[in-house]
C-alpha positions as CSV (number, residue, x, y, z in Angstrom):
1,X,41.0,145.0,48.8
2,X,37.7,146.8,49.5
3,X,37.9,149.4,52.4
4,X,35.5,147.5,54.7
5,X,37.6,144.4,54.3
6,X,40.8,146.2,55.1
7,X,39.1,147.7,58.2
8,X,37.7,144.4,59.5
9,X,41.0,142.7,58.9
10,X,42.8,145.4,60.9
11,X,40.3,145.1,63.7
12,X,40.6,141.3,63.7
13,X,44.4,141.4,63.9
14,X,44.4,144.1,66.5
15,X,41.9,142.2,68.7
16,X,44.3,139.2,69.0
17,X,47.6,141.0,68.9
18,X,47.6,144.0,71.2
19,X,51.2,145.1,70.3
20,X,50.2,145.3,66.6
21,X,48.0,148.4,67.2
22,X,49.9,149.9,70.1
23,X,51.0,152.9,68.1
24,X,47.6,153.8,66.8
25,X,45.6,152.9,69.9
26,X,47.9,154.9,72.2
27,X,48.6,157.9,70.0
28,X,47.5,161.0,71.8
29,X,44.5,162.9,70.4
30,X,43.5,166.4,71.5
31,X,39.9,166.4,73.0
32,X,37.2,167.9,70.9
33,X,33.5,168.8,71.4
34,X,31.3,166.4,69.5
35,X,28.1,168.4,70.1
36,X,26.7,170.3,73.1
37,X,27.7,168.6,76.3
38,X,29.5,165.7,74.7
39,X,33.3,165.4,74.0
40,X,35.7,163.0,72.5
41,X,38.5,162.3,75.0
42,X,40.0,159.0,73.7
43,X,43.2,158.3,71.8
44,X,43.6,158.6,68.0
45,X,42.6,154.9,67.6
46,X,40.3,154.1,70.5
47,X,37.2,156.0,71.4
48,X,36.2,157.4,74.8
49,X,33.5,160.0,75.3
50,X,32.8,162.4,78.1
51,X,29.3,163.8,78.8
52,X,28.7,166.8,81.1
53,X,25.3,166.3,82.7
54,X,25.4,169.6,84.6
55,X,25.4,167.5,87.8
56,X,28.5,165.4,87.2
57,X,30.3,163.7,84.3
58,X,29.7,160.4,82.5
59,X,32.6,158.7,80.8
60,X,32.2,156.0,78.2
61,X,35.1,153.5,78.0
62,X,38.6,153.7,79.4
63,X,40.5,152.2,76.3
64,X,43.9,150.6,77.1
65,X,45.4,150.5,80.6
66,X,48.3,152.6,79.5
67,X,45.8,155.3,78.1
68,X,44.2,156.1,81.5
69,X,46.5,159.0,82.2
70,X,45.9,160.4,78.7
71,X,42.1,160.2,79.1
72,X,42.3,161.9,82.5
73,X,44.5,164.6,81.0
74,X,42.0,165.2,78.2
75,X,39.2,165.5,80.8
76,X,41.2,168.2,82.6
77,X,42.2,169.9,79.4
78,X,38.5,170.5,78.8
79,X,38.3,172.3,82.1
80,X,36.6,169.5,84.0
81,X,37.6,167.9,87.3
82,X,38.3,164.2,87.3
83,X,36.6,163.9,90.6
84,X,33.3,165.0,89.0
85,X,33.2,161.8,86.9
86,X,30.2,160.0,88.5
87,X,29.8,157.1,86.1
88,X,32.0,155.2,83.8
89,X,30.1,153.2,81.2
90,X,31.6,150.3,79.2
91,X,30.9,149.1,75.7
92,X,32.5,145.7,76.1
93,X,35.0,144.1,78.4
94,X,38.1,143.7,76.2
95,X,41.4,145.1,77.2
96,X,41.2,147.8,74.5
97,X,38.0,149.3,75.8
98,X,37.9,148.3,79.4
99,X,41.6,148.3,80.2
100,X,41.8,151.8,81.6
101,X,38.5,151.7,83.6
102,X,40.0,150.3,86.8
103,X,42.5,153.2,87.1
104,X,40.1,155.9,86.1
105,X,37.4,154.6,88.5
106,X,40.0,154.5,91.3
107,X,41.2,158.1,90.6
108,X,37.8,159.6,90.2
109,X,35.7,157.6,92.6
110,X,33.2,156.8,89.9
111,X,30.7,153.9,89.7
112,X,31.1,151.6,86.7
113,X,28.0,150.8,84.7
114,X,28.0,147.7,82.5
115,X,25.9,144.8,81.3
116,X,25.7,141.7,83.6
117,X,28.1,139.7,81.4
118,X,30.4,142.7,81.2
119,X,30.3,143.1,85.0
120,X,31.5,139.5,85.4
121,X,34.4,140.2,83.0
122,X,35.4,143.5,84.7
123,X,35.4,141.9,88.1
124,X,37.6,139.0,86.8
125,X,39.9,141.1,84.7
126,X,39.4,139.0,81.6
127,X,36.9,138.0,79.0
128,X,34.1,135.6,80.0
129,X,34.2,132.0,79.0
130,X,31.6,132.3,76.1
131,X,33.3,135.3,74.6
132,X,34.4,134.6,71.0
133,X,37.9,135.9,71.9
134,X,38.1,134.3,75.4
135,X,41.1,132.1,74.3
136,X,43.3,135.1,73.6
137,X,46.4,134.9,75.7
138,X,46.8,138.7,75.8
139,X,43.2,139.5,76.6
140,X,43.5,140.3,80.3
141,X,43.2,143.7,81.8
142,X,43.2,145.3,85.3
143,X,40.2,144.0,87.3
144,X,37.7,146.7,88.5
145,X,37.4,146.9,92.2
146,X,35.3,150.1,92.2
147,X,31.5,149.8,92.6
148,X,29.8,148.2,89.6
149,X,26.2,148.8,88.6
150,X,24.7,146.3,86.2
151,X,22.3,147.7,83.6
152,X,19.7,145.9,81.6
153,X,18.9,146.2,77.9
154,X,16.7,149.2,77.3
155,X,17.4,150.7,80.7
156,X,18.1,154.4,81.0
157,X,20.8,155.9,83.3
158,X,20.0,159.4,84.4
159,X,22.3,162.0,85.8
160,X,21.6,165.8,85.8
161,X,20.1,166.7,82.4
162,X,21.4,163.5,80.7
163,X,19.4,160.3,80.0
164,X,21.7,157.7,78.4
165,X,20.2,154.4,77.3
166,X,21.8,150.9,77.1
167,X,21.1,148.8,74.0
168,X,22.2,145.2,74.2
169,X,24.2,144.4,71.0
170,X,25.8,141.0,71.8
171,X,27.9,139.1,69.3
172,X,31.4,140.6,69.4
173,X,31.1,139.8,73.1
174,X,28.2,138.3,75.1
175,X,27.8,141.6,77.0
176,X,28.3,144.2,74.3
177,X,26.4,147.4,74.8
178,X,25.7,150.4,72.5
179,X,24.8,153.6,74.3
180,X,22.5,156.5,73.0
181,X,21.7,159.9,74.3
182,X,20.5,163.3,73.1
183,X,22.7,166.3,73.2
184,X,21.6,169.9,72.7
185,X,23.6,173.0,71.7
186,X,21.3,176.1,72.1
187,X,18.2,175.0,70.3
188,X,19.8,172.3,68.1
189,X,19.5,168.8,69.6
190,X,21.1,165.7,68.0
191,X,21.0,162.0,68.7
192,X,24.4,160.6,69.6
193,X,25.3,156.9,69.4
194,X,28.3,155.3,71.0
195,X,28.3,152.2,68.8
196,X,29.9,149.0,70.1
197,X,31.7,146.6,67.9
198,X,29.4,144.4,65.8
199,X,32.4,142.7,64.1
200,X,32.2,138.9,63.9
201,X,35.8,138.1,64.8
202,X,37.2,135.5,67.2
203,X,40.2,133.5,68.2
204,X,41.3,130.6,66.0
205,X,39.0,127.6,66.2
206,X,35.9,129.5,67.4
207,X,32.7,129.1,65.3
208,X,29.8,131.5,65.1
209,X,27.8,128.7,63.5
210,X,26.6,125.8,65.7
211,X,29.4,123.5,67.0
212,X,29.7,121.0,69.8
213,X,29.9,123.8,72.4
214,X,27.0,126.1,71.4
215,X,24.2,126.7,68.9
216,X,24.1,129.1,66.0
217,X,25.2,132.5,67.2
218,X,24.6,134.3,63.9
219,X,21.0,135.3,64.7
220,X,22.1,137.0,67.8
221,X,24.7,139.2,66.1
222,X,22.4,139.9,63.1
223,X,19.8,141.2,65.6
224,X,22.5,143.4,67.2
225,X,23.4,144.8,63.8
226,X,19.7,145.5,63.1
227,X,19.3,147.1,66.5
228,X,22.2,149.5,65.8
229,X,21.0,150.3,62.3
230,X,17.5,151.3,63.6
231,X,18.7,153.8,66.3
232,X,18.1,157.5,66.0
233,X,21.5,158.5,64.8
234,X,22.9,162.0,63.9
235,X,26.4,161.3,65.1
236,X,27.9,157.9,65.4
237,X,31.0,157.3,67.6
238,X,32.1,153.7,67.1
239,X,34.4,152.3,69.7
240,X,37.1,152.0,67.0
241,X,37.0,155.4,65.3
242,X,38.8,154.3,62.2
243,X,36.0,151.9,61.4
244,X,34.0,154.7,59.8
245,X,36.5,157.5,59.3
246,X,35.7,159.3,62.5
247,X,39.4,159.4,63.4
248,X,40.1,161.5,60.4
249,X,37.2,163.9,61.1
250,X,38.3,164.3,64.7
251,X,41.9,165.1,63.7
252,X,40.6,167.7,61.3
253,X,38.4,169.3,63.9
254,X,41.2,169.3,66.5
255,X,43.5,171.0,64.0
256,X,40.9,173.7,63.1
257,X,40.4,172.4,59.6
258,X,36.7,171.5,60.2
259,X,33.9,172.1,62.6
260,X,31.9,169.6,64.6
261,X,29.3,169.7,61.9
262,X,31.6,167.4,59.9
263,X,30.6,164.6,62.4
264,X,26.9,164.8,61.5
265,X,25.8,161.9,59.3
266,X,22.3,160.5,59.6
267,X,23.2,157.5,57.5
268,X,26.2,156.6,59.6
269,X,24.5,153.9,61.8
270,X,23.0,152.2,58.8
271,X,26.3,152.3,56.9
272,X,28.1,150.8,59.9
273,X,25.5,148.0,60.1
274,X,25.7,147.3,56.4
275,X,29.5,147.1,56.6
276,X,29.6,144.5,59.3
277,X,26.7,142.6,57.8
278,X,29.0,141.9,54.9
279,X,31.8,140.9,57.2
280,X,29.4,138.5,59.0
281,X,28.2,137.0,55.7
282,X,31.8,136.4,54.6
283,X,32.5,134.8,58.0
284,X,29.5,132.5,57.7
285,X,30.4,131.5,54.2
286,X,34.0,130.7,55.2
287,X,32.8,128.6,58.2
288,X,30.4,126.7,55.9
289,X,33.1,126.0,53.4
290,X,35.5,124.8,56.1
291,X,32.8,122.5,57.5
292,X,32.0,121.1,54.0
293,X,35.7,120.5,53.4
294,X,35.9,118.2,56.4
295,X,33.2,115.9,55.1
């Protein structure tokens, strides 16, 4: 089976069966510097990134509810105070990326920043009704009671010396958001991308092609894939680090077998987009075949 198919299958199963990926998604990972003011603080299987703005910290994603203490410990291990986290940004409101946000926001006093659809889900503690995975019985997570700031497509959040921009990339969820910022180390500045899932997966019975409940959703996810592919991109951190081999690179850097230069790949966003274009094409072909078989 081709690598990209193995990856997409693993992500699809993991999305609907939380226990399946518990070992990987909760496996501790030592924090590392990605570049300049940006650090990986997630688990071995789920990404979370910390950015030091010089005037407070920005955290991207909280991963699983059970991972919140791990992320907080990683932040402290880097020498930062949890209370200096001013904003927690979310990629999309599923339990594996938003689950730890409620606890970390409570412990730090941070404001949560998310798309309007994502805000609805975070407040409710479960996926919104038009999410392709809304029917998952295990999809709930702790509701966020901390202040939530909604952010629009293309809007830039500023804190200290950091300007981080939200790019709407819906499809995996209606409120999916990819985040970009520029990080400098001495005179070397790189474009970092925190890439949200662009994987066309769903619960059983959901269709991305038009059905009785909605129109054709494939143009929306194709546009999201194109948006991500076109971003300035020196380092890509996908929300699932095993989707592009980032997990292995991080492990090597943490062990001292590689430097952060191993993360630089100016083709990474385009490769990521191409990978999930193939997944979407296969999904569409399967839905068309299933529809034809019924007639």
